[in-house]
C-alpha positions in Angstrom: -8.8 43.1 -14.0 -8.8 41.3 -10.2 -6.5 43.9 -9.0 -9.2 46.7 -10.4 -11.8 45.3 -8.7 -10.7 44.4 -5.6 -8.9 48.1 -5.4 -12.1 49.1 -6.3 -13.9 46.9 -3.2 -10.7 48.5 -1.3 -11.7 51.9 -1.8 -15.4 51.7 -1.3 -14.8 49.8 2.2 -12.3 52.8 3.0 -12.1 56.1 1.9 -16.4 55.9 0.8 -17.3 54.0 4.1 -20.9 54.3 5.4 -20.4 56.6 8.3 -24.4 57.8 9.0 -23.7 61.1 7.8 -26.9 63.3 7.9 -27.3 61.9 11.3 -26.7 62.9 14.8 -25.8 60.2 17.9 -26.9 62.5 20.4 -29.8 60.8 21.9 -27.6 57.1 21.0 -24.6 58.5 23.7 -27.6 59.4 26.2 -29.6 56.4 25.7 -25.8 54.1 25.7 -25.4 56.0 29.3 -21.5 56.9 27.9 -21.5 60.3 29.9 -23.1 62.3 32.7 -25.7 64.0 30.5 -26.6 66.8 33.4 -23.4 68.3 32.7 -25.5 69.3 29.3 -27.7 71.0 31.7 -24.7 73.2 33.7 -23.0 74.6 30.4 -23.6 76.8 28.0 -24.8 75.3 24.0 -23.3 77.5 21.0 -24.1 75.2 17.7 -21.5 76.5 15.0 -21.0 75.6 11.2 -17.9 77.1 9.5 -16.5 76.9 5.7 -14.1 73.5 5.1 -11.3 74.6 2.7 -13.0 71.8 0.4 -15.9 73.1 -0.6 -18.4 72.0 2.6 -19.2 73.0 6.4 -18.0 71.4 9.2 -21.1 71.7 12.0 -20.4 72.0 16.0 -20.8 72.1 19.2 -18.8 74.7 21.3 -19.8 74.0 25.7 -18.9 76.4 27.7 -18.6 76.1 31.2 -19.9 78.3 33.8 -16.1 79.1 35.3 -13.1 78.8 33.1 -10.6 77.6 35.7 -7.5 76.8 33.2 -8.1 78.8 31.0 -8.0 75.7 28.3 -10.6 75.0 25.4 -10.0 71.4 24.5 -11.2 70.5 20.5 -12.1 66.9 21.0 -11.5 64.8 17.4 -13.6 62.0 17.0 -13.2 58.1 15.5 -14.8 57.1 12.0 -18.4 56.3 11.2 -18.4 58.5 15.1 -19.7 62.1 15.6 -18.6 64.5 17.7 -21.3 63.3 20.6 -19.4 60.0 21.0 -16.6 62.4 22.1 -18.6 63.2 25.1 -17.2 60.4 27.3 -13.7 62.2 27.2 -15.2 65.4 27.2 -16.5 65.0 30.6 -14.1 64.8 32.0 -12.9 68.3 31.1 -16.2 70.3 31.4 -16.2 68.4 35.4 -12.9 70.0 36.0 -14.1 73.6 34.6 -12.6 73.2 30.9 -14.4 74.5 27.9 -14.8 71.9 25.2 -15.2 72.4 21.5 -16.9 69.2 19.7 -17.5 68.5 15.5 -18.0 66.5 13.6 -15.4 65.4 11.2 -16.6 65.5 6.6 -18.0 62.6 6.0 -19.8 62.5 9.5 -22.6 63.8 11.6 -24.2 66.9 10.3 -20.8 68.0 8.4 -20.8 67.9 4.5 -17.8 65.9 2.7 -17.8 63.1 0.7 -15.2 61.0 2.0 -12.8 59.8 4.8 -8.9 60.5 4.0 -7.2 58.9 7.1 -6.7 62.4 8.6 -5.2 64.0 5.3 -7.9 66.5 4.9 -9.2 65.6 8.4 -6.1 68.1 9.9 -6.9 70.4 7.5 -10.6 70.7 8.8 -9.4 70.2 12.4 -7.0 73.7 11.7 -10.0 75.9 10.5 -12.4 74.4 13.8 -9.0 75.9 15.8 -8.9 78.9 14.5 -12.6 79.2 15.3 -12.3 78.2 18.6 -9.2 80.7 19.2 -10.9 83.3 18.1 -13.7 83.0 20.2 -11.4 82.1 22.7 -8.4 84.3 22.7 -7.0 84.5 25.8 -7.1 80.6 26.1 -4.6 77.1 25.9 -5.8 74.9 23.2 -5.7 71.1 23.5 -6.7 69.1 21.4 -8.0 65.4 22.3 -8.8 62.4 19.5 -9.7 58.8 19.1 -8.7 56.2 16.8 -8.8 58.2 13.1 -9.2 61.3 15.5 -6.4 60.6 17.2 -4.3 60.2 13.8 -6.1 63.3 12.7 -4.4 65.0 15.6 -1.4 63.3 15.7 -1.2 64.2 11.8 -2.1 68.3 12.9 0.8 68.5 15.0 2.9 68.9 11.5 0.7 71.6 10.4 1.1 72.8 13.8 4.3 73.4 14.0 3.8 76.3 11.3 0.4 77.7 13.0 1.4 77.0 16.7 -2.2 77.2 17.0 -2.4 73.8 19.8 -0.6 73.7 23.1 -0.9 70.4 23.3 -2.1 67.0 22.3 -3.8 63.9 23.4 -3.5 60.7 21.0 -6.1 58.1 21.8 -5.9 54.4 20.2 -4.2 56.0 16.7 -2.6 54.4 13.8 0.9 55.7 12.6 0.8 55.0 9.1 -2.5 54.7 6.7 -0.7 52.2 4.2 0.6 50.6 7.0 -2.9 49.9 8.5 -4.8 49.3 5.4 -2.3 46.2 4.7 -2.6 45.0 8.4 -6.3 45.3 7.8 -6.5 43.4 4.5 -4.5 41.0 5.5 -6.5 40.7 9.0 -10.3 41.2 7.7 -9.9 39.7 4.1 -7.1 37.2 4.3 -5.2 39.1 1.6 -1.4 38.9 1.1 0.1 42.4 0.4 0.3 42.6 -3.3 0.0 45.8 -4.3 -3.6 46.1 -3.7 -2.8 49.4 -1.2 -0.9 50.8 -3.7 -3.9 50.0 -5.8 -6.3 51.5 -3.8 -3.9 54.8 -3.2 -4.2 55.5 -6.6 -7.6 55.4 -7.1 -8.1 57.5 -3.7 -5.9 59.9 -5.3 -7.9 60.2 -8.5 -11.0 60.1 -7.1 -11.1 61.7 -3.9 -7.3 63.7 -4.3 -4.9 62.2 -2.0 -2.4 59.3 -1.3 -2.9 56.8 1.1 1.3 57.6 1.8 -0.3 61.5 2.4 -1.4 60.5 6.0 1.4 59.2 7.7 0.7 60.2 11.3 4.4 58.8 12.5 5.9 61.4 10.3 3.9 64.6 11.7 4.8 63.3 15.1 8.4 63.3 14.9 8.3 66.8 13.6 6.5 68.5 16.6 7.7 70.3 19.3 4.2 70.4 21.8 3.8 67.7 24.4 2.3 64.7 23.8 0.3 61.9 25.8 -0.1 58.4 23.9 -3.1 56.4 25.3 -3.3 53.0 23.9 -5.5 49.6 24.6 -2.9 46.8 24.9 -5.7 44.1 23.8 -6.8 46.7 20.9 -6.5 43.8 17.6 -8.3 46.5 15.3 -5.0 49.6 15.4 -2.3 47.4 17.4 -0.8 49.4 20.3 2.7 48.8 18.6 1.5 51.5 16.2 1.2 54.1 19.1 4.5 52.6 20.9 6.3 53.6 17.6 4.9 57.5 17.4 6.5 57.8 20.8 9.6 56.6 20.1 9.7 58.5 16.5 8.9 62.1 18.9 11.8 63.9 19.5 11.1 67.1 20.5 9.0 67.9 23.2 7.7 66.3 26.4 5.9 62.5 25.8 3.9 60.3 27.9 2.7 57.3 27.0 0.1 55.1 28.9 -1.0 51.7 27.7 -4.2 50.2 29.2 -4.3 46.9 30.1 -7.1 44.6 29.3 -8.7 47.4 26.4 -9.5 46.8 23.1 -9.8 49.1 20.2 -10.8 52.9 22.1 -12.5 50.9 25.2 -9.6 52.4 27.6 -12.0 55.3 29.3 -14.9 52.2 29.6 -12.1 49.8 31.2 -10.2 52.0 33.1 -12.6 55.2 33.5 -10.4 56.8 37.2 -7.7 56.2 35.6 -7.8 58.1 32.7 -9.4 60.7 34.2 -6.5 60.7 36.9 -3.7 60.4 33.8 -5.8 63.4 31.5 -5.7 65.9 34.1 -2.4 65.3 35.9 -1.1 65.6 32.4 -2.8 68.7 32.2 -1.9 70.2 35.6 1.9 69.3 34.6 1.5 71.0 30.6 -0.3 73.9 32.1 1.8 74.5 34.6 4.9 74.8 32.6 3.0 76.7 29.6 2.6 79.4 32.4 6.3 79.5 33.5 7.2 80.0 30.0 5.0 82.7 29.5 6.0 84.4 32.3 9.8 84.6 31.5 9.1 85.9 28.0 
């Protein structure tokens, strides 16, 4: 009975977590001055809603720059309890450099539907729907995906799907977890003082029965190990929520395609861009210049 109660509590805290669904955070992000709001005046904004394969709609915004210099669109993927506008702190880098941006709300977040958080499992399949929508709109564009935290785990999970669909040209993963079971075991120990006595497995079984996935179904490191497209991994060295070792693990496991790792001094969870904004912009744009030039050379040779 105790196991069941702990599993029920853990299920509620992880899969059914409160996410402020139904609310847009754009005014909050503007109030916090988390991005240059004048950028929104310089772009064309098209809001969209597309059907997920799982019975709800995904809500998003396409921000088009006047002149796209790279023929590139970046799809931005936010973290848990946030929404699409959280990603404007990253998206402003791209808009400033003449790159289109697609923002959208995860399932159970913002203005999208859905009832559960699945640690990147269903989210990565939703991301594919958003990317296919984007490719349909921007048929002559390269596509990159940039995620933070849960969003970063989602892009890592998507890299497995991408080996079949070839829909994304490169990824940026900022402070992802490498494995759901490992993360929840760590958080149970750190947050509740619970040793790993099978609670995670019991909660995983409940997630399978109620939400349609096992925690083991979401192991970003397994997908990254298969991926052949370039990755830039970013993680704050002072991150105590998702330890940097999880990103280092994925970097080590990636065997195919180019990979880059940037560990940011004094940055806590999802704070790398706040701690080192200029360096962040420089690293990201250097990476994009490198990858796009390689893609163009490869494309030209073929």
